[in-house]
PLY file of the C-alpha trace (Angstrom):
ply
format ascii 1.0
element vertex 120
property float x
property float y
property float z
element edge 119
property int vertex1
property int vertex2
end_header
15.49 -23.51 16.64
17.09 -20.33 17.93
18.14 -19.25 14.45
14.61 -19.94 13.20
13.19 -17.85 16.06
15.40 -14.89 15.17
14.43 -15.06 11.50
10.70 -15.28 12.23
10.77 -12.81 15.12
12.91 -10.37 13.14
10.49 -10.34 10.22
7.48 -10.03 12.52
9.12 -7.25 14.57
10.08 -5.33 11.43
6.51 -5.51 10.12
4.99 -4.35 13.40
7.57 -1.59 13.89
6.57 -0.25 10.50
2.81 -0.66 10.94
2.78 0.51 14.56
5.00 3.49 13.78
2.64 4.59 11.02
-0.40 4.29 13.31
1.30 6.35 16.00
2.79 9.05 13.78
0.44 9.60 10.85
-2.91 11.34 10.56
-6.18 9.57 9.77
-6.04 10.90 6.21
-2.54 9.57 5.64
-3.46 6.17 7.07
-6.76 5.88 5.18
-5.08 5.25 1.83
-3.28 2.23 3.27
-5.64 1.13 6.04
-9.26 1.75 5.08
-10.55 0.63 8.47
-9.22 3.73 10.26
-12.28 5.69 9.17
-14.51 3.52 11.40
-12.25 3.37 14.46
-11.62 6.33 16.79
-8.11 7.77 16.38
-7.16 7.19 20.03
-7.86 3.48 19.47
-5.76 3.49 16.28
-2.92 5.16 18.20
-3.29 2.63 21.05
-3.08 -0.26 18.57
0.08 1.31 17.18
1.63 1.56 20.63
0.72 -2.08 21.35
2.36 -3.10 18.07
5.54 -1.16 18.88
5.73 -2.63 22.38
5.09 -6.11 21.01
7.89 -5.72 18.48
10.23 -4.68 21.28
9.01 -7.66 23.32
9.93 -10.06 20.54
13.50 -8.81 20.33
14.72 -7.20 23.55
14.09 -9.92 26.17
15.87 -12.71 24.27
18.61 -10.32 23.15
19.37 -9.14 26.69
18.59 -12.41 28.45
16.31 -10.52 30.84
12.89 -12.22 31.16
13.07 -14.09 27.83
9.61 -15.51 28.57
8.24 -12.12 27.57
9.03 -13.05 23.96
6.45 -15.83 24.20
3.91 -13.36 25.57
4.68 -10.79 22.85
4.33 -13.35 20.06
1.11 -14.73 21.57
-0.17 -11.16 21.86
0.27 -10.75 18.11
-1.76 -13.92 17.55
-4.52 -12.45 19.72
-4.26 -9.07 17.94
-4.95 -10.65 14.55
-8.24 -12.24 15.65
-10.20 -8.95 16.04
-8.28 -7.48 13.08
-9.56 -10.30 10.88
-13.05 -9.96 12.34
-13.07 -6.21 11.61
-12.26 -6.86 7.96
-14.95 -9.52 7.71
-17.56 -7.24 9.31
-16.63 -4.49 6.85
-17.10 -6.92 3.95
-13.38 -6.99 3.19
-12.93 -10.75 3.17
-10.63 -10.44 0.18
-7.97 -8.62 2.25
-7.68 -10.96 5.23
-4.81 -12.86 3.62
-2.26 -10.62 5.34
-4.04 -11.11 8.67
-3.94 -14.89 8.26
-0.24 -14.82 7.34
0.56 -12.60 10.34
-1.44 -14.89 12.61
0.43 -17.99 11.38
3.83 -16.29 11.62
3.04 -15.03 15.13
1.93 -18.53 16.14
5.23 -19.91 14.80
7.14 -17.23 16.74
5.20 -18.17 19.88
6.18 -21.82 19.50
9.80 -21.03 18.61
10.12 -18.63 21.56
9.48 -21.52 23.94
12.92 -22.89 22.96
14.79 -19.76 24.04
0 1
1 2
2 3
3 4
4 5
5 6
6 7
7 8
8 9
9 10
10 11
11 12
12 13
13 14
14 15
15 16
16 17
17 18
18 19
19 20
20 21
21 22
22 23
23 24
24 25
25 26
26 27
27 28
28 29
29 30
30 31
31 32
32 33
33 34
34 35
35 36
36 37
37 38
38 39
39 40
40 41
41 42
42 43
43 44
44 45
45 46
46 47
47 48
48 49
49 50
50 51
51 52
52 53
53 54
54 55
55 56
56 57
57 58
58 59
59 60
60 61
61 62
62 63
63 64
64 65
65 66
66 67
67 68
68 69
69 70
70 71
71 72
72 73
73 74
74 75
75 76
76 77
77 78
78 79
79 80
80 81
81 82
82 83
83 84
84 85
85 86
86 87
87 88
88 89
89 90
90 91
91 92
92 93
93 94
94 95
95 96
96 97
97 98
98 99
99 100
100 101
101 102
102 103
103 104
104 105
105 106
106 107
107 108
108 109
109 110
110 111
111 112
112 113
113 114
114 115
115 116
116 117
117 118
118 119
């Protein structure tokens, strides 16, 4: 189970490091080509989401790696499950039901990471 956690958590952390880093570092115009929803959300909120994603990625990896408060990995993974609920809702409200596949996959992978983290 521990190997499975590291595979799932590693993939999830890599995705959120990338996505969160882009939200923190890039302008609205740069993000708009990849994330059409940024035009309807204030930039401070986009930046805050990016910071949450970066902190969550760190929470998936650092606590189990260091052995300090490994229960935080469960909280980080569960936080990503919670994060995908309003993300999916935003796409549905914008009439972008055809693009929620990624959200559903991320939600399922985060749920798996949450369950696997309980074995750490």
